[in-house]
C-alpha positions as CSV (number, residue, x, y, z in Angstrom):
1,M,12.1,-10.1,-21.8
2,K,12.2,-7.7,-18.8
3,Y,9.1,-7.5,-16.7
4,G,8.7,-4.8,-14.0
5,Y,6.5,-5.0,-10.9
6,A,5.5,-2.0,-8.8
7,R,3.3,-2.1,-5.7
8,V,2.0,0.3,-3.1
9,S,0.1,-0.7,0.0
10,T,-2.7,1.7,0.0
11,A,-4.9,3.6,-2.5
12,L,-3.5,6.9,-1.2
13,Q,0.1,6.0,-2.0
14,D,1.6,6.9,-5.4
15,L,3.1,4.4,-7.8
16,E,4.7,7.0,-10.1
17,S,8.2,6.9,-8.7
18,Q,8.4,3.1,-8.9
19,L,6.9,3.1,-12.5
20,Q,9.4,5.7,-13.6
21,A,12.3,3.7,-12.2
22,L,11.1,0.6,-13.9
23,E,10.7,2.5,-17.2
24,N,14.2,3.9,-16.8
25,E,15.5,0.3,-16.3
26,G,14.1,-0.6,-19.7
27,C,11.3,-3.0,-18.7
28,D,9.3,-4.2,-21.7
29,K,6.2,-4.8,-19.7
30,I,5.3,-3.3,-16.2
31,F,2.6,-4.6,-13.8
32,S,1.4,-2.5,-10.9
33,E,-1.1,-2.7,-8.2
34,K,-2.3,-1.0,-5.0
35,F,-2.5,-4.0,-2.7
36,T,-1.0,-4.6,0.8
37,G,2.1,-6.7,0.7
38,T,0.9,-8.7,3.7
39,K,-1.7,-10.4,1.6
40,A,-0.7,-13.5,-0.4
41,D,-3.4,-12.8,-3.0
42,R,-1.8,-10.1,-5.2
43,P,-3.4,-10.6,-8.6
44,K,-0.9,-8.6,-10.7
45,F,2.1,-10.2,-9.0
46,K,0.6,-13.7,-9.6
47,E,0.0,-12.6,-13.3
48,V,3.6,-11.5,-13.8
49,L,5.0,-14.7,-12.1
50,S,2.9,-16.8,-14.4
51,L,4.4,-15.1,-17.5
52,L,8.0,-15.4,-16.6
53,K,10.1,-18.0,-18.4
54,D,13.7,-19.0,-19.0
55,G,15.9,-16.0,-19.8
56,D,13.4,-13.4,-18.6
57,T,14.2,-10.9,-15.8
58,L,11.9,-9.7,-13.1
59,V,12.6,-6.1,-11.9
60,V,11.3,-4.5,-8.7
61,T,12.4,-1.3,-7.1
62,K,12.9,-2.5,-3.6
63,L,12.8,-5.8,-1.8
64,D,9.8,-4.9,0.3
65,R,7.7,-4.5,-2.9
66,F,8.5,-8.1,-3.8
67,A,7.7,-10.4,-0.9
68,R,5.6,-10.5,2.3
69,S,8.3,-12.2,4.4
70,T,11.7,-13.6,4.3
71,V,10.3,-17.1,3.8
72,D,8.1,-15.8,1.0
73,A,11.0,-14.0,-0.7
74,I,13.3,-17.0,-0.5
75,E,10.6,-19.3,-1.9
76,T,9.7,-17.0,-4.7
77,V,13.3,-16.4,-5.8
78,K,14.0,-20.1,-5.6
79,N,11.0,-20.8,-7.9
80,L,12.2,-18.1,-10.3
81,F,15.7,-19.4,-10.4
82,D,14.3,-22.9,-11.1
83,K,12.6,-21.4,-14.1
84,G,15.7,-19.7,-15.3
85,V,14.5,-16.2,-14.5
86,K,16.8,-13.5,-13.3
87,V,15.8,-11.2,-10.4
88,H,16.9,-7.6,-10.3
89,I,16.0,-5.5,-7.3
90,L,17.0,-2.0,-8.2
91,N,18.2,-0.9,-4.7
92,M,20.2,-4.1,-4.3
93,G,21.3,-5.2,-7.8
94,I,20.9,-8.4,-9.7
95,V,20.3,-11.4,-7.4
96,E,22.5,-14.2,-8.7
97,D,21.8,-17.9,-8.5
98,T,25.0,-18.6,-6.7
99,P,25.7,-19.5,-3.1
100,T,26.9,-16.0,-2.4
101,G,24.0,-14.4,-4.3
102,R,21.4,-16.4,-2.4
103,L,23.1,-15.7,1.0
104,I,23.1,-11.9,0.3
105,F,19.5,-12.1,-0.8
106,N,18.4,-14.1,2.3
107,I,20.2,-11.6,4.6
108,M,18.6,-8.6,2.8
109,S,15.2,-10.3,3.0
110,S,15.6,-10.8,6.7
111,F,16.5,-7.1,7.2
112,A,13.5,-6.0,5.1
113,E,11.2,-8.2,7.2
114,F,12.8,-7.0,10.4
115,E,12.4,-3.3,9.4
116,R,8.7,-3.9,8.6
117,D,8.1,-5.6,11.9
118,M,9.9,-2.8,13.8
119,I,7.6,-0.2,12.0
120,V,4.5,-2.2,13.1
121,E,5.8,-2.5,16.7
122,R,6.6,1.2,16.9
123,T,3.2,2.1,15.5
124,Q,1.5,-0.2,18.1
125,E,3.6,1.4,20.9
126,G,2.6,4.9,19.8
127,K,-1.1,3.9,19.7
128,A,-0.9,2.4,23.2
129,I,0.7,5.6,24.5
130,A,-1.9,7.8,22.7
131,R,-4.8,5.7,24.1
132,Q,-3.7,6.7,27.7
133,R,-4.6,10.3,27.0
134,E,-8.1,11.4,28.1
135,D,-8.6,13.3,24.8
136,F,-7.6,10.3,22.6
137,R,-10.0,9.4,19.8
138,E,-9.3,6.5,17.4
139,G,-9.3,7.3,13.6
140,R,-8.7,10.5,11.7
141,P,-10.0,13.8,13.0
142,N,-13.3,15.3,11.8
143,K,-13.0,17.3,8.7
144,F,-15.8,19.7,9.8
145,S,-16.4,21.3,13.2
146,K,-19.6,20.8,15.2
147,K,-20.5,24.4,14.4
148,Q,-20.1,23.9,10.7
149,I,-22.2,20.7,10.8
150,D,-24.9,22.5,12.8
151,H,-25.0,25.3,10.4
152,A,-25.3,22.9,7.4
153,L,-28.1,21.0,9.1
154,G,-29.9,24.3,9.7
155,L,-29.6,25.1,6.0
156,L,-31.3,21.8,5.2
157,E,-34.6,23.2,6.6
158,N,-34.9,25.5,3.5
159,H,-32.5,23.9,1.0
160,S,-31.8,20.6,-0.7
161,Y,-28.8,18.4,0.1
162,K,-27.2,19.4,-3.2
163,Q,-27.6,23.2,-2.4
164,V,-26.2,22.7,1.1
165,E,-23.3,20.7,-0.2
166,D,-22.6,23.5,-2.8
167,M,-22.8,26.2,-0.1
168,T,-20.8,24.4,2.6
169,G,-18.7,21.7,1.0
170,I,-20.2,19.2,3.3
171,S,-21.3,16.1,1.4
172,K,-24.8,14.6,1.6
173,S,-23.5,11.4,3.2
174,T,-21.8,13.4,6.0
175,L,-25.0,15.4,6.6
176,I,-27.1,12.2,6.7
177,R,-24.6,10.6,9.2
178,A,-24.8,13.8,11.3
179,K,-28.6,13.7,11.3
180,R,-28.6,10.1,12.4
181,K,-26.1,11.0,15.2
182,F,-28.3,13.8,16.5
183,N,-31.5,11.7,15.9
184,L,-32.9,14.2,13.4
185,I,-34.0,11.5,10.9
186,D,-37.6,10.4,11.1
């Protein structure tokens, strides 16, 4: 049996392209989750691993969807090989249980981990540079301007939260946070 596994790191990312690739590969059953790969506890991944048996194939689209680190990848593949399971990484090919196959897999796993580490390092460097600016503010920018919030807070004097939300598009929770910020809550 062919099992597919798809994963994205955040709820905002889309699984669709991975799911489509796994369907095109002819997977009989596909497991997917939105879970960071840096965590060991990936429930769907654990589930698919527990189902795999001799003669089955595990299919993933890319190596970085499969393992958290080189050591994790090597250990997982070794355990799968011991069970008689084939591993097919779509952007690499079938990983064979031969000295050459294991060598290529280990090298590719090291490159995947290196690439991930470099992304983290560049992100941290970018943040460090940004923090040096006077106008730096951590987090995403405000969706609404101070003027828009002030206008909405003014509307609350004669309207309900629901009415103000319908008029301005500013949610009740945002308005309550703004009231707290400006000490307008009794």
